[in-house]
C-alpha angles and dihedrals in degrees: 000000000000090000090052089052093051091050090051089049089054094053093049090050093050093051091047091051092050089056093047092049090053094048110028141051124269092256093057089052090053091049090055091045092053099041103119114251117235114330094350096281120138111261120189130193124230108281132179086275088074101088095189095069131043118252114250109233129201093196110117089333093288130135133210141074115331122222114246093246090053094055092107088060098052136059129191125225101275142184113191116234131216111260125204101202141017091252089073091064090079089068089069115084092192123074087212092056092044088055093051092049093048093051090046088056092049099042097083099023118120125227095270092047091051090051088049091051091051089054090048091050089067089076102047124099115299093229093068100021098096094048093048093047091049091056091047094051090047089055091047090050088059087063106028116002094182091052090051089054093049090056095062092088108093094029123104109291089211091071099038091110096055090044091054091049091052091050097047094044087062094038092053089058093049099044118349098189093048090049094050093044090055094044090056091065094056129094120267095268091048092048092053094048090047091049091049092053094044096049094043091055100035100056086135090073119099120262092251093049091051090049091049091052090050092047091055089051091049100250113087090155090067089060092046090052091052093049092048091051089051091054092046092051092046102112092198093059115095111233091231091055091045091051097052092042093054110025097085094048095044108036096082093052109080091197088063095053092101091056089056090046092053091050092047091049091052091048094050091047089053101039109018139249094301092079089070086082089061090044092052096043094049092057123082098174102089095198095051092043090054090050093050095046091045094052095043096048095045087050090051090047090067091068105016106025094161092053092046091048095050091048093048091047092054092058122095099289094204088070104025107047089111091053092053088050093054092048093053089045087059090045092051092061091063105028115000094171091056089048091052090047091054092046092052090068093060111110098205105085097200092055092042092055092045092053093044088055091050091053094047091048093050093042093049092046093055103033111011096163090052089055092052091049090054094040094113090054092058122090114264095251091056098049097078095051089041091057095045094047091047094048089049092053094046093047092058092064104019114018091170090059092048090050091056089054094048091049090055094053121103118251110272144091094304091055093046093048093046092048092051090048092048095046092048094051096040094049091054089060102030116002095179093056090047089051092049089053094049093048095042105040109092096195092068097045092113091062099034097112091053092047091049090052086053096058112021093093089061093046088050090057091056103033115008094182094054092046091051095045090049091050094051092051091061118091123238132191129219095268100050139062126245120249090246086084089069092048091050090048091051092050094044089065096051109017113021092176093056090048089053090049092052091050089083089062100052120109120254127256122035093351093059095045093049093047091050090048091053092055092041090053091053090051091052090048091052092050095252097123096155092058088053090052091047092055090061088064090063092059127086112258089251092061099042096081093052090046095052094045090054089053099052101077091053092043094047091051097039102038114009095162090050092051090047093054092047098044094097088057096057111114105238138027089240092059091042090054092048089049089052091047092053092047093049094048096046091047090060086067101034107026093214095145131072124233090256091051093049090052090052089051092050089060091068095053123106117221093260093049092046087058091051089054091066090049093048092235127141101195129174 
């Protein structure tokens, strides 16, 4: 019987509260909720913890037990209880109920009790600590805002900004002038948080007053932004009126370009694309104008691609080719064949080709297999870029599938382009698998050296030994360099010692000289000039001249004074002249040498190299 009476009491309270919510302010509701029941004892309603009675659910008007995973969708009939400490908040499953209970605890607390609760909050669960402390500080600010600010020390610095906002939102209601005067004395972060709290709370102030407060706190733009957003969100304001009221003030602030875009979108939606003429003509900032037109037209292109295309095409094409391209890219997502048909009517061949490429790229990115199915329906000049773009898109998610397609292509430019594209993308994700395909696929044997050259540096990053072994297995002729040069170059960037170790394995001739030069240049760049010079001693006499010539550009740019002091020691007049040439040309850009030093350098130049100095050419 007692249980029945309690449930009736709950129903009466709920009905009463519903009436109060409809007729009174939120503070009056809170007062009723927190008015102690009976003689001050804590009285709870029946909840889903009471197993003897079913839980009343408000989900879809049904009743019955709720599954655990549906707990967030149901609430039991509930009357909040008075709590005596923050520890009791853990008894409440709902954040809403916890908030009610916390505010009930704070409503009648005096200043010292609030301070004690703030200290107690330091030991509650981290997941709710900051929210609880923010509410406590806000309540303390109602009584003593300066005291509330003084209590921030010792709390989590990560939440200082939101705590300051809470305090100043209350303080601005108690005494606006006092709150602003105190905020002026804070550091920049504190000023901003205080301003945020003040302006969020005091939306009742006039625009000029809010801007004045923001000016005093060093950020008038923040107030302007808030005021602008209010106007934009005002459903009673016509977008045309909003545009002309705000365009002059906002068009020179790039951070406000999105606001102008939102207004322009609303205006176009209401009145049609023709209003873009007024949008364009009313803007003097060309960068913001381009940004607004770009965003609005690409938005329109989602529902009216043909209209957006015609409008964009009618703009000055010298400045808006990129805009037309983005419009057709959007069009390509919904109907690429229609976009291509429209583009075919453009007289300017350069623009037409550019837009066709935009459509093919967008189409292939979204539906690469669809492009390949319709390949025969495309004009001849679009088939090659269509194949390459489609292979690229497929390779990003399924390189093995892309490899099957490339293997089936006839030999030619499309196959070569696609194989290079595939190998590049594949090697970024899985260089060893890409290498295995290049080595094992017979249909690409004729371009295997070029493909290996395209990926071996990535293989070297993952497995230097495999990369070097692979390079050495590839044949070279007398006029070319072996692929080990690429492996040495990759290692020199990440592991110079491993690169030096592998130098003993490189093949003689140009390959050896080039490999040594790569390592030597890295030594020069790292300030280890002597190591670079010592490397030359390991080379046959026939390769030393080439090696030293290759070092000179890096040496001249990295250590011009060092090269100048060593120029006398270089072995031949030809190399000395090339060193002087490099020093002279780089000094035109960097001005590291004095007039006297440049005169000394000029004395080493041959007649031909002296002519190249005036041209700024370092030729070998």
